[in-house]
N, C-alpha and C positions, 0 to 999 in steps of 0.2 A: 594550560591544563596538562597534567601529567597522566600517562597511561597507567591504569591500575589493573591488576590481573585477577583480583579476588571477586567472585560473584556470589549470588545468594545460594542458599541450600536448595538443591534441585528437588529433594524429597519433599521439603516444605512447600515449594512452588507447586508441585504436582498435586499434593494433598489439598492445598487451597484452591487450585483450579478445579479439581473434582467436586469440591463443596459448592463452588459457584455454579457449575454446570448443573448439578443436581437441584439446587435451590431455584434455578431459573429455567427448568427443563422445557416448559411449554414455549417460552419465548425463543429458546435455543432451537427447538424443533421448527418453529415458524421460519426463523432466519435461515437455517440450513436447507430448508425446502426450496429456497429461492437462489441457490448457488448458480452463478453464471448469468443471472439476469442483470440488465443494465441498471434498472431502477428498482430499489428495494425499500419497502417500508421498515422503519425502525420499530421492531416489536417491543422494545424496552422503553419507549417514550410514554410517559404517564401524564404529561402536561396537556393543556388545551391544544387542540389541533390548530395550526396556523391558518389564517384566512388566505386563500389563493384568489384574490380579486380578479375577476375578468377571465379566468382560465377555466373553461368548461370542458375542454378536450385535452388529451395528452399532448405535450409539447415536444416537438422534435422527433424525427425518426431515428432509428439506430444509426443510419448514415450521418445524421446531423451530429450526434454525440461523438461518433468515430472521427468525423472530420475535425471536430474541435479538440480531439485528443483526450477525451474523457471516457473512461471505460466503466466506471461505476459511480452511482449516486445513491446514497442512503438517506431517505427523507423521514421527517417526523410527521408527515401527513399520511393518513391511511387511505386517502382518496387517490385514485389514479389520475395524476395531474400532468403526466408526461405524454402529451399527444401532439399531433401534427397540426399546424395552422399555416395558412398561405404565407404569412410573413417569415416563416422559418424555412422556407424552401431554399435549398442551396444547390446551385447548378454544379454538375460534375465538370471541373475545369482541367481534367488531366491532359487534355489535348491542347490546352492553351500554353503559350510560352511564358505567361505570367502566372505563378502559382496562386491558388486561393489563399487569401489572408484575412486577418481580422477586419480589414477595411471593407471586404465584400459582404461581411455579415452584419457589421455594425449599423444599426439605425435605432431610433428612439423606441419604436415598438418592441423590437427584439430585445434590446437591453433591459427595458422595463419588465418584460415577462421573464427574462432570465433572472433578474434580481428577485422576482417573486418566487420563482421555483427554487433558486439557490438559497434564499433566506430560510427555507424550511429544511435544508439539508444538514445532516450531521457529519457525514464522511463524503469526501470527494476524492476519487482515485483516478489518477491520470495514466494514460498509456505510455509506452516506451517513447521517450523524446526522440531518439534517433530514427524511429520509424514513422513519425508523424511529420508530414510536409509543413515546413514553416512553423513548427511547434513553438519556438521561442516567441514569435510575433503573436501567435494565437493566445498563448498562456499569459503573456504580458498584457495584452489587451483585455483578456478575461479578468486579470487581477485589477487593472486600473479602472475598468468601466463597470465591473460587476462586484467583485469581492470588496475592494476598498470602499466604495460608496456605501455599502451595507453597514460597515463599521461593526460587524459581528465578529467577536473574537474567540469563539469556542468551536470553530471548525476543526476537523481532523483531515489534513491533506496527506495523501500518499502519492509519492512520485517514483517514476522509474526513468533512468537515463538510457539504458540499453548499451549497444556497442558504439563506442565513440571513435573507433579507429578511422572512420571516413569523415570525421568532423574536424574542422580547423580549431586551433587552440582558442582563438577569440570567441568562437561559437560555444565552446564548452564553458569558458569563463562566463559568458553572457547568461547561459541557462542556469548555471549555479547561482548567479546573482538573483535571477528571477525567482528561483525556488526559495532562496533565502528571504525574499520580500514577503512571501506568503506567511512566514512565521509571525508577522505582525498581527495576523488575524486568526491565529489558531496554532495547533501543533502540527509540525511537519515531519513526516517519516520519509526517508529516501531508501529505496530497496534496490540492491544490486546483487546480481549473481557474482560468484567469485571471479570468474574470468572478466566480467564487465568492470569490476572494481580494479582488477589488475591493469586493464587497458586504460581506465580513467586515470589511475595514478601515473602510468607511463606517459599518457598524453599531457598531463599537467606538468610532469617533470622533464619533458622533452626527450624521453627515451623510447626505443623501439619496444613494442609490447612483447615481442618474442624473447626479450631478455629478462622478463620478470617471471620466473618459474617457481617462486616460493610456494610452499603449501600453506593453507590458511592457519594451521596450528603453530607455525613458527613465530617467534617473537618479532622477527624482522617484518613479516607480513602484517602483523597486528599494528606495528608502529606506522606502517604505510597507510593502513586503513584508518587509523586514528588521525593521521595527517589529513586525509580526505575529509573526515568529519570536521576538523578544525578549520578547513578552508571555507566552510559554509556556516550560516546561522540557521541551523535546523535543530530539531529535538532528538532525533534518533536516526542512525545509519545502520541498516541491516545488511549483512553480507551472507548470502545463501550459498551453501555448498553441500551436495549430497543430502544427508539427514542432519546437517549441522548449520546453525545460524549464529553468527557473531553479531553482538550488539555493541554499538559505540554511542554513548550519550553522556551528558554531564554527570549523571548519577551512577551510571553503570558502564562497564566495559568488560564483557565476558563472552564465552563461547558455550552455547547450549547444544548438546548432542542429543538428538532424538532417539526414539526406539529403533533398534537395528532393522534394516531393510533386507528383503530377500535379494534384491538386485542392487548394484552399485550406482545405478543411474535413476534419478527422479525424472519423471516425464513432466512436460510443460503443464499437463492437466493437474498433476500433483502439486506443483508450485502455485497454481491457481487456487488449490485447496488451502495452501498456506495463507494466501492473501485473505481468503474467506475467514479462516480461523482468527487471523490477526484483527480483521475488522470486527469480528464478533467480540473479541477481547476488549477492543476500544469501546464498543457499545455497552459492555458490561462494566465499564470504568475500572478495568483491571490495571494493575501496574504493568509496565512494559515487559518484564520477564515472564509474567503470566500470559500476556498477549502472544508472545513468541512461542511459549509452550503450547498454547491452544492452536496456534498456526501450524506447528509441527504435528500435532495430533490429528488435525483435520487433513493435512497433507498426507500423513501416514495412512489414514483411512482411504484416501483417494488412490494412493499407490498400491494398496492391497485390493482395490476395486470392490471394497466392502459396500454392500447395499442392504438396507436403506441408510442414508446419512441422517441420524437422529441422535438425541441426547444419550440414549441407552448404549448405542454403538460407541459413541464418543467416550462415555464413562468407562466402558469395558476396555477401550484402547488405552486410556490413561492409567487404569489399574494394571493392565499388562505391562505397561511401560515402567511403572514403579516396581513391579515384581521382577522385571528383567534387571533393573539396577541392583536390587538386592541380591539376585542370583549371581551377578557378575562380581559382586563385592567391591564395586568401584567407589571412589570418593564421592560423597554427597555434595561436594562443592562444585560449582561451575568454574571452569578455568578462565 
């Protein structure tokens, strides 16, 4: 696959995005009201609620999901099914010489209940691989014992790699293979901040990360990020930088620059807003360019500390973004 530089018309993307947010404002408000929570009900789900047999209390504590390396679950069930049961208790093994692994969690009762909970999920977002102890083992076990047996093929998986500088090359190769496996049962998005993408490329290419100083808008950098995308079997690679997101997929390769920011740095909280907006776009069944634009809009609201976070504020931000593009007189095409 060859790198293409032409992207969709940004004005059309924002106009279509504003129309979708306006038409689904009630559901958008419900979703945005749950920003930051581990388990979120999908307010766009209109089908029959799935039966959660045998689960009367929430499953798993926050610590359970953190230990598994999962930071968000979006479910099609309106019932609170995520509660603690004795079988789900995980001992804190930080003082042990042997790290906690999938084998310490795995038993028939836990796996069956995990399958029940996960079968009702639409989006599963994983934490930074580099910051989760034994994440490759956990995510491979989760894939083999939970995802694969369900044989459900409409999941949305969102992965983060994090900083790979302290990881061995074979460890990086292994997790990229595991992430690729998930694509057999849904769509996979890998999200990297610009410096993380640079370090990953250097790690895979056997180079020192300090030697890779290209800016994300250069053609050379784009070719390297496209190389990263082609090393995996995934649906989308997102590179985040300031108010800029680069997308690499089979259908699209372009750079979307968001509304101008007052500061040159985005806080971690703002990027959490991007993830929320991107998830919201997936739930709206929007095309990836619109999901990215929605992510940038929610991130922008976060960076401006605008409150409340609702559809009216979101629409106002998108309209201001479109007005800013017209005032700048810039090209309407994404690069």
